[in-house]
C-alpha positions as CSV (number, residue, x, y, z in Angstrom):
1,T,-73.4,-51.2,4.6
2,S,-71.9,-53.8,2.3
3,G,-68.3,-53.4,3.2
4,G,-68.6,-49.6,3.4
5,L,-68.2,-47.3,6.3
6,L,-70.9,-45.0,7.6
7,V,-69.8,-42.0,9.7
8,S,-71.7,-39.2,11.3
9,C,-70.4,-35.8,12.4
10,S,-71.7,-32.3,13.2
11,A,-72.5,-30.1,10.2
12,D,-69.8,-27.7,11.1
13,K,-67.1,-30.4,10.7
14,V,-68.2,-31.9,7.4
15,G,-65.5,-30.2,5.3
16,E,-62.7,-31.2,7.8
17,V,-63.9,-34.8,8.0
18,L,-64.2,-35.2,4.2
19,E,-60.8,-33.7,3.8
20,I,-59.3,-36.3,6.2
21,F,-61.0,-39.2,4.4
22,H,-59.9,-37.9,0.9
23,R,-56.3,-37.3,2.1
24,Q,-56.2,-40.9,3.4
25,G,-57.2,-42.3,-0.1
26,F,-61.0,-42.5,0.3
27,A,-61.8,-40.5,-2.8
28,Q,-65.5,-41.5,-2.9
29,A,-66.2,-40.3,0.7
30,A,-69.3,-38.1,0.4
31,V,-72.2,-36.6,2.4
32,I,-75.2,-38.9,1.8
33,G,-77.8,-37.3,4.1
34,E,-78.5,-35.2,7.2
35,V,-80.5,-35.4,10.4
36,T,-83.0,-32.6,10.9
37,E,-85.6,-31.7,13.5
38,G,-89.2,-32.6,12.9
39,P,-91.4,-35.7,12.5
40,A,-89.6,-38.9,11.6
41,G,-89.4,-39.6,7.9
42,L,-87.2,-40.3,5.0
43,T,-86.9,-38.2,1.9
44,L,-85.1,-39.6,-1.2
45,R,-83.8,-37.2,-3.8
């Protein structure tokens, strides 16, 4: 990242993790992707 922070967490904790970041002043914290089963690849949307 260019001065940013990349964090991973389990899917069931996403809401809690985002809430913590937002509460601490990181208003732009957001989900940017997910890890899934299957063959390796990248899908951009």
